[in-house]
DORO-537795 format. One record per residue (C-alpha): x negated, y negated, z negated; residue in three letters; residue number from 1. Coordinates in Angstrom, 1 decimal, always signed. Each point is the difference from the previous one (the first is absolute). Layout:
! residues N
u->X&v->Y&w->Z&residuo->ALA&num->NUM
...
***
This chain:
! residues 262
u->-37.1&v->-11.8&w->+7.5&residuo->UNK&num->1
u->+2.1&v->+3.1&w->-0.5&residuo->UNK&num->2
u->+3.5&v->+0.3&w->+1.4&residuo->UNK&num->3
u->+2.5&v->+0.1&w->-3.0&residuo->UNK&num->4
u->+3.0&v->+0.6&w->+2.1&residuo->UNK&num->5
u->+1.9&v->+3.1&w->-1.2&residuo->UNK&num->6
u->-0.2&v->+3.0&w->+2.4&residuo->UNK&num->7
u->+3.8&v->+0.6&w->-0.3&residuo->UNK&num->8
u->+2.8&v->-2.5&w->-0.1&residuo->UNK&num->9
u->+2.5&v->-0.1&w->-2.8&residuo->UNK&num->10
u->+2.8&v->+1.6&w->+2.0&residuo->UNK&num->11
u->-2.2&v->+3.0&w->+0.7&residuo->UNK&num->12
u->-1.1&v->+0.2&w->-3.7&residuo->UNK&num->13
u->+3.6&v->-0.2&w->-1.2&residuo->UNK&num->14
u->+1.2&v->+2.6&w->+2.5&residuo->UNK&num->15
u->-2.7&v->+2.4&w->-1.1&residuo->UNK&num->16
u->+0.8&v->-0.7&w->-3.7&residuo->UNK&num->17
u->+3.6&v->+0.9&w->+0.7&residuo->UNK&num->18
u->-1.2&v->+3.4&w->+1.2&residuo->UNK&num->19
u->-2.3&v->+0.2&w->-3.0&residuo->UNK&num->20
u->+3.1&v->-0.5&w->-2.2&residuo->UNK&num->21
u->+2.0&v->+2.6&w->+1.9&residuo->UNK&num->22
u->-2.8&v->+2.5&w->-0.5&residuo->UNK&num->23
u->-0.1&v->-0.7&w->-3.7&residuo->UNK&num->24
u->+3.8&v->+0.4&w->-0.3&residuo->UNK&num->25
u->-0.1&v->+3.3&w->+1.9&residuo->UNK&num->26
u->-2.8&v->+1.3&w->-2.4&residuo->UNK&num->27
u->+2.0&v->-1.0&w->-3.1&residuo->UNK&num->28
u->+3.5&v->+0.8&w->+1.3&residuo->UNK&num->29
u->-0.4&v->+2.8&w->+2.6&residuo->UNK&num->30
u->+3.8&v->+0.1&w->+0.7&residuo->UNK&num->31
u->+0.1&v->-3.7&w->+1.0&residuo->UNK&num->32
u->+0.7&v->-0.5&w->+3.7&residuo->UNK&num->33
u->-1.8&v->-2.9&w->+1.8&residuo->UNK&num->34
u->+1.8&v->-2.3&w->+2.4&residuo->UNK&num->35
u->-1.6&v->-3.3&w->+1.1&residuo->UNK&num->36
u->-2.6&v->-2.3&w->-1.5&residuo->UNK&num->37
u->-0.3&v->-3.3&w->+1.9&residuo->UNK&num->38
u->-2.1&v->-3.1&w->-0.7&residuo->UNK&num->39
u->+1.9&v->-3.0&w->-1.3&residuo->UNK&num->40
u->-0.9&v->-3.5&w->-1.0&residuo->UNK&num->41
u->-2.8&v->+0.2&w->-2.6&residuo->UNK&num->42
u->+0.3&v->+3.7&w->-0.3&residuo->UNK&num->43
u->+1.7&v->+3.2&w->+0.9&residuo->UNK&num->44
u->+2.6&v->+2.5&w->-1.1&residuo->UNK&num->45
u->+0.8&v->+3.7&w->+0.6&residuo->UNK&num->46
u->+3.4&v->+1.6&w->-0.3&residuo->UNK&num->47
u->+0.3&v->+3.5&w->-1.5&residuo->UNK&num->48
u->+2.9&v->+2.4&w->-0.4&residuo->UNK&num->49
u->-0.2&v->+1.6&w->-3.5&residuo->UNK&num->50
u->+2.8&v->+1.5&w->-2.0&residuo->UNK&num->51
u->-1.0&v->-1.6&w->-3.3&residuo->UNK&num->52
u->-0.6&v->-3.8&w->+0.0&residuo->UNK&num->53
u->-3.4&v->-1.4&w->-0.5&residuo->UNK&num->54
u->-0.5&v->-2.2&w->-3.1&residuo->UNK&num->55
u->-2.5&v->-2.8&w->-0.6&residuo->UNK&num->56
u->-2.2&v->+2.4&w->-2.0&residuo->UNK&num->57
u->-0.4&v->+2.1&w->+3.2&residuo->UNK&num->58
u->-1.6&v->-3.0&w->+1.7&residuo->UNK&num->59
u->-2.9&v->+0.2&w->-2.4&residuo->UNK&num->60
u->-0.5&v->+3.7&w->+0.7&residuo->UNK&num->61
u->+0.2&v->-0.5&w->+3.8&residuo->UNK&num->62
u->-2.4&v->-3.0&w->-0.1&residuo->UNK&num->63
u->-2.6&v->+1.9&w->-2.0&residuo->UNK&num->64
u->+0.3&v->+3.0&w->+2.4&residuo->UNK&num->65
u->-0.5&v->-2.4&w->+2.9&residuo->UNK&num->66
u->-3.3&v->-1.2&w->-1.6&residuo->UNK&num->67
u->-1.0&v->+3.6&w->-0.5&residuo->UNK&num->68
u->+0.6&v->+0.8&w->+3.7&residuo->UNK&num->69
u->-1.8&v->-3.2&w->+1.1&residuo->UNK&num->70
u->-3.1&v->+1.0&w->-2.0&residuo->UNK&num->71
u->-0.2&v->+3.3&w->+1.9&residuo->UNK&num->72
u->-1.1&v->-1.9&w->+3.2&residuo->UNK&num->73
u->+2.3&v->+2.0&w->+2.2&residuo->UNK&num->74
u->-0.4&v->-0.6&w->+3.8&residuo->UNK&num->75
u->+3.2&v->-1.1&w->+1.7&residuo->UNK&num->76
u->+0.4&v->+1.6&w->+3.4&residuo->UNK&num->77
u->+2.5&v->-0.6&w->+2.9&residuo->UNK&num->78
u->+1.3&v->+2.8&w->+2.2&residuo->UNK&num->79
u->+2.6&v->+0.1&w->+2.8&residuo->UNK&num->80
u->+2.3&v->+3.0&w->+0.1&residuo->UNK&num->81
u->+2.5&v->+1.4&w->+2.5&residuo->UNK&num->82
u->+3.6&v->-0.7&w->-1.0&residuo->UNK&num->83
u->+0.8&v->+3.7&w->-0.8&residuo->UNK&num->84
u->-3.1&v->+0.4&w->-2.1&residuo->UNK&num->85
u->+0.7&v->-3.1&w->-2.0&residuo->UNK&num->86
u->+3.6&v->+1.0&w->-0.6&residuo->UNK&num->87
u->-1.1&v->+3.5&w->-1.1&residuo->UNK&num->88
u->-2.7&v->-1.4&w->-2.3&residuo->UNK&num->89
u->+2.4&v->-2.4&w->-1.9&residuo->UNK&num->90
u->+2.7&v->+2.6&w->-0.2&residuo->UNK&num->91
u->-2.5&v->+2.4&w->-1.7&residuo->UNK&num->92
u->-1.0&v->-2.9&w->-2.3&residuo->UNK&num->93
u->+3.6&v->-0.5&w->-1.0&residuo->UNK&num->94
u->+0.2&v->-3.5&w->+1.4&residuo->UNK&num->95
u->+3.4&v->-0.3&w->+1.7&residuo->UNK&num->96
u->-0.2&v->-3.8&w->+0.3&residuo->UNK&num->97
u->-3.1&v->+0.2&w->+2.1&residuo->UNK&num->98
u->+1.9&v->+2.3&w->+2.5&residuo->UNK&num->99
u->+2.7&v->-2.8&w->+0.3&residuo->UNK&num->100
u->-2.8&v->-2.5&w->+0.7&residuo->UNK&num->101
u->-1.6&v->+2.2&w->+2.6&residuo->UNK&num->102
u->+3.3&v->+0.6&w->+1.7&residuo->UNK&num->103
u->+0.3&v->-3.8&w->+0.6&residuo->UNK&num->104
u->-3.5&v->-0.3&w->+1.5&residuo->UNK&num->105
u->+0.1&v->-0.5&w->+3.8&residuo->UNK&num->106
u->-1.1&v->+3.1&w->+1.9&residuo->UNK&num->107
u->-2.9&v->-1.8&w->+1.7&residuo->UNK&num->108
u->-1.3&v->-1.4&w->-3.3&residuo->UNK&num->109
u->-2.8&v->+1.9&w->-1.7&residuo->UNK&num->110
u->+0.8&v->+1.5&w->-3.4&residuo->UNK&num->111
u->-2.9&v->-0.7&w->-2.4&residuo->UNK&num->112
u->-0.7&v->+1.1&w->-3.6&residuo->UNK&num->113
u->-2.6&v->-1.2&w->-2.5&residuo->UNK&num->114
u->-1.6&v->+2.4&w->-2.5&residuo->UNK&num->115
u->-2.0&v->-0.5&w->-3.2&residuo->UNK&num->116
u->-0.8&v->+3.0&w->-2.1&residuo->UNK&num->117
u->+3.1&v->+2.2&w->-0.2&residuo->UNK&num->118
u->+2.4&v->-2.8&w->+0.9&residuo->UNK&num->119
u->+1.2&v->-0.6&w->+3.6&residuo->UNK&num->120
u->+2.5&v->-2.6&w->+1.1&residuo->UNK&num->121
u->+1.7&v->-1.0&w->+3.2&residuo->UNK&num->122
u->-1.3&v->-3.4&w->+1.0&residuo->UNK&num->123
u->-1.0&v->-2.2&w->+2.9&residuo->UNK&num->124
u->-2.8&v->-1.6&w->-2.1&residuo->UNK&num->125
u->-2.5&v->-1.6&w->+0.0&residuo->UNK&num->126
u->-1.5&v->+0.9&w->-3.4&residuo->UNK&num->127
u->-3.3&v->-0.4&w->-1.8&residuo->UNK&num->128
u->-2.6&v->+2.7&w->+0.5&residuo->UNK&num->129
u->-0.4&v->+1.2&w->-3.6&residuo->UNK&num->130
u->+2.0&v->-0.2&w->-3.2&residuo->UNK&num->131
u->-3.0&v->-1.7&w->-1.7&residuo->UNK&num->132
u->+1.0&v->-3.2&w->+1.7&residuo->UNK&num->133
u->+3.2&v->-0.1&w->-2.0&residuo->UNK&num->134
u->-0.9&v->-1.4&w->-3.4&residuo->UNK&num->135
u->+1.9&v->-3.2&w->-0.7&residuo->UNK&num->136
u->+3.7&v->+1.0&w->-0.3&residuo->UNK&num->137
u->+2.9&v->-0.1&w->-2.5&residuo->UNK&num->138
u->+3.4&v->+1.6&w->+0.0&residuo->UNK&num->139
u->+2.6&v->-2.6&w->-0.9&residuo->UNK&num->140
u->+3.6&v->+1.3&w->-0.3&residuo->UNK&num->141
u->+2.7&v->+2.4&w->+1.0&residuo->UNK&num->142
u->+3.3&v->-0.3&w->+1.8&residuo->UNK&num->143
u->+2.6&v->+2.1&w->+1.9&residuo->UNK&num->144
u->+0.6&v->+0.0&w->+3.7&residuo->UNK&num->145
u->+2.2&v->+1.9&w->+2.4&residuo->UNK&num->146
u->-1.8&v->+2.1&w->+2.7&residuo->UNK&num->147
u->-0.1&v->-2.2&w->+3.1&residuo->UNK&num->148
u->+2.1&v->-2.6&w->-1.9&residuo->UNK&num->149
u->+3.2&v->+1.9&w->+0.4&residuo->UNK&num->150
u->+2.1&v->+0.6&w->-3.1&residuo->UNK&num->151
u->+1.3&v->+3.2&w->+1.4&residuo->UNK&num->152
u->-3.6&v->+1.5&w->-0.2&residuo->UNK&num->153
u->-2.0&v->+1.2&w->-3.0&residuo->UNK&num->154
u->-1.1&v->-2.4&w->-2.6&residuo->UNK&num->155
u->-3.8&v->-0.4&w->-0.1&residuo->UNK&num->156
u->-2.4&v->-1.3&w->-2.6&residuo->UNK&num->157
u->-2.2&v->-2.8&w->+1.1&residuo->UNK&num->158
u->-3.3&v->-0.8&w->-1.6&residuo->UNK&num->159
u->-1.5&v->-3.4&w->+0.7&residuo->UNK&num->160
u->-3.7&v->-0.8&w->-0.2&residuo->UNK&num->161
u->-2.6&v->-2.5&w->+1.0&residuo->UNK&num->162
u->-3.6&v->+0.4&w->+1.3&residuo->UNK&num->163
u->-2.8&v->-2.5&w->+0.6&residuo->UNK&num->164
u->-3.6&v->-0.1&w->+1.2&residuo->UNK&num->165
u->-1.4&v->-0.7&w->-3.4&residuo->UNK&num->166
u->+0.9&v->+0.2&w->-3.7&residuo->UNK&num->167
u->-0.2&v->-3.7&w->-0.2&residuo->UNK&num->168
u->+2.6&v->-0.5&w->+2.7&residuo->UNK&num->169
u->+2.2&v->+2.5&w->-1.8&residuo->UNK&num->170
u->-0.3&v->-1.8&w->-3.3&residuo->UNK&num->171
u->+0.9&v->-3.3&w->+1.6&residuo->UNK&num->172
u->+3.1&v->+1.5&w->+1.6&residuo->UNK&num->173
u->+1.2&v->+1.7&w->-3.2&residuo->UNK&num->174
u->-0.5&v->-3.3&w->-1.8&residuo->UNK&num->175
u->+2.1&v->-1.7&w->+2.6&residuo->UNK&num->176
u->+2.8&v->+2.6&w->-0.6&residuo->UNK&num->177
u->-0.1&v->-0.7&w->-3.8&residuo->UNK&num->178
u->+0.3&v->-3.7&w->+0.6&residuo->UNK&num->179
u->+2.9&v->+0.5&w->+2.3&residuo->UNK&num->180
u->+1.8&v->+2.1&w->-2.6&residuo->UNK&num->181
u->-0.3&v->-2.9&w->-2.5&residuo->UNK&num->182
u->+1.9&v->-2.2&w->+2.6&residuo->UNK&num->183
u->+2.6&v->+2.6&w->+0.8&residuo->UNK&num->184
u->+3.4&v->-1.8&w->+0.1&residuo->UNK&num->185
u->+1.7&v->+2.9&w->-1.8&residuo->UNK&num->186
u->-2.5&v->-0.3&w->-2.9&residuo->UNK&num->187
u->+0.1&v->-3.8&w->-0.1&residuo->UNK&num->188
u->+3.8&v->+0.0&w->+0.2&residuo->UNK&num->189
u->+0.3&v->+2.1&w->-3.1&residuo->UNK&num->190
u->-2.8&v->-1.7&w->-2.0&residuo->UNK&num->191
u->+1.2&v->-3.6&w->+0.8&residuo->UNK&num->192
u->+3.7&v->+0.9&w->-0.5&residuo->UNK&num->193
u->+0.8&v->-1.1&w->+3.6&residuo->UNK&num->194
u->+2.2&v->+2.9&w->+1.2&residuo->UNK&num->195
u->+0.9&v->+3.6&w->-0.5&residuo->UNK&num->196
u->+1.2&v->+3.0&w->+2.0&residuo->UNK&num->197
u->+2.3&v->+2.7&w->-1.2&residuo->UNK&num->198
u->+1.4&v->+3.2&w->+1.7&residuo->UNK&num->199
u->+3.4&v->-0.9&w->-1.4&residuo->UNK&num->200
u->+0.1&v->-2.9&w->+2.5&residuo->UNK&num->201
u->-2.0&v->+1.6&w->+2.8&residuo->UNK&num->202
u->-3.6&v->+0.5&w->+1.1&residuo->UNK&num->203
u->-1.7&v->-3.2&w->+1.2&residuo->UNK&num->204
u->+2.9&v->-2.2&w->-1.2&residuo->UNK&num->205
u->-1.5&v->-2.8&w->-2.1&residuo->UNK&num->206
u->+1.6&v->-1.4&w->-3.2&residuo->UNK&num->207
u->-1.4&v->-3.5&w->-0.3&residuo->UNK&num->208
u->-0.6&v->-1.2&w->-3.6&residuo->UNK&num->209
u->+0.2&v->-3.7&w->-0.9&residuo->UNK&num->210
u->-3.7&v->-0.8&w->+0.6&residuo->UNK&num->211
u->-0.1&v->+2.1&w->+3.2&residuo->UNK&num->212
u->+3.2&v->-1.7&w->+1.3&residuo->UNK&num->213
u->-1.5&v->-3.4&w->-0.6&residuo->UNK&num->214
u->-3.1&v->+0.9&w->+2.0&residuo->UNK&num->215
u->+2.2&v->+1.5&w->+2.8&residuo->UNK&num->216
u->+2.1&v->-3.2&w->+0.2&residuo->UNK&num->217
u->-3.1&v->-2.2&w->+0.2&residuo->UNK&num->218
u->-1.4&v->+2.2&w->+2.8&residuo->UNK&num->219
u->+3.3&v->+0.1&w->+1.9&residuo->UNK&num->220
u->+0.4&v->-3.8&w->-0.3&residuo->UNK&num->221
u->-3.6&v->-0.5&w->+1.4&residuo->UNK&num->222
u->+0.7&v->+2.5&w->+2.8&residuo->UNK&num->223
u->+3.2&v->-1.7&w->+1.0&residuo->UNK&num->224
u->-1.5&v->-3.5&w->-0.1&residuo->UNK&num->225
u->-2.9&v->+1.1&w->+2.3&residuo->UNK&num->226
u->+2.3&v->+1.6&w->+2.5&residuo->UNK&num->227
u->+2.3&v->-2.9&w->+0.2&residuo->UNK&num->228
u->-3.0&v->-2.4&w->+0.3&residuo->UNK&num->229
u->-1.1&v->+2.0&w->+3.0&residuo->UNK&num->230
u->+3.3&v->+0.1&w->+1.8&residuo->UNK&num->231
u->+1.3&v->+3.4&w->-1.0&residuo->UNK&num->232
u->+3.7&v->+0.7&w->-0.8&residuo->UNK&num->233
u->+1.4&v->+2.6&w->-2.4&residuo->UNK&num->234
u->+2.6&v->+2.7&w->+0.5&residuo->UNK&num->235
u->+1.4&v->+2.5&w->-2.5&residuo->UNK&num->236
u->+1.1&v->+3.6&w->+0.6&residuo->UNK&num->237
u->+2.0&v->+2.3&w->-2.2&residuo->UNK&num->238
u->-1.8&v->+2.4&w->-2.5&residuo->UNK&num->239
u->+2.3&v->+2.8&w->+0.9&residuo->UNK&num->240
u->+0.7&v->+1.5&w->+3.4&residuo->UNK&num->241
u->+1.4&v->+3.0&w->+1.8&residuo->UNK&num->242
u->-2.1&v->+3.1&w->-0.1&residuo->UNK&num->243
u->-0.5&v->-0.1&w->+3.8&residuo->UNK&num->244
u->-2.2&v->-3.0&w->-0.4&residuo->UNK&num->245
u->-2.3&v->+1.7&w->-2.5&residuo->UNK&num->246
u->-0.2&v->+3.1&w->+2.3&residuo->UNK&num->247
u->-1.0&v->-2.3&w->+2.9&residuo->UNK&num->248
u->-2.7&v->-1.7&w->-2.0&residuo->UNK&num->249
u->-1.4&v->+3.3&w->-1.2&residuo->UNK&num->250
u->+0.5&v->-0.8&w->-3.7&residuo->UNK&num->251
u->+2.7&v->+2.6&w->-0.6&residuo->UNK&num->252
u->-2.3&v->+3.0&w->+0.3&residuo->UNK&num->253
u->-2.4&v->-1.6&w->-2.5&residuo->UNK&num->254
u->+2.4&v->-1.3&w->-2.6&residuo->UNK&num->255
u->+3.2&v->+2.1&w->+0.3&residuo->UNK&num->256
u->-0.7&v->+2.0&w->-3.2&residuo->UNK&num->257
u->-0.1&v->-3.3&w->-2.0&residuo->UNK&num->258
u->+2.9&v->-1.8&w->+1.7&residuo->UNK&num->259
u->+3.2&v->-0.3&w->-2.0&residuo->UNK&num->260
u->+3.2&v->+1.2&w->+1.6&residuo->UNK&num->261
u->+2.8&v->-2.6&w->+0.5&residuo->UNK&num->262
***
């Protein structure tokens, strides 16, 4: 009997698909600068710096270009470079974010790049050996992110995607996403008239409607009863506190723009 085990694991496929996406973006938007493209649960993302924001319609173009590149059966090759040569190469390519990454690499750690066709990216790897392996993928959505998670840095555009061994696995995953959307609490809250949120009150602050309030009371009563039954006690703390506490907890940096002044 033949061995049906895939040659490459999903992490490698998703990592390589992130590079495939970056190559497609660079072909379509040559002035875009690439940063990082890690594997995440069920997929991958890649962050780009681009003056004009990407829109959902761009994802269709990028995904089609990815398919075009994949069909060219480009070999993917790894190469180690001396630090000064790597810095010079990415400087000439107009990729300043790669210089920052290289500057953070330990002096005794090898600097490796992966190339496919005209595209070269800084990466430890591993990757698949040819773009023809990358067939079952889908770009999902867009978001914004700060370079290195610091709000003082440039705002990047993040493109999320997913990749699988087979088209069947991809279809199953996309179906799961669709089912999850149907059960999204924000969607159900509006459709069932349970609660609402308005910017006039504040982001994430729930206004409970009568039906939602009834459900909340039932859940709270059950929660309290179970805790008391198992020997727990209750305490209450104030909703408002000095700003020092929020700084200590780390919440101040995340929510300060939406906190009302006293």
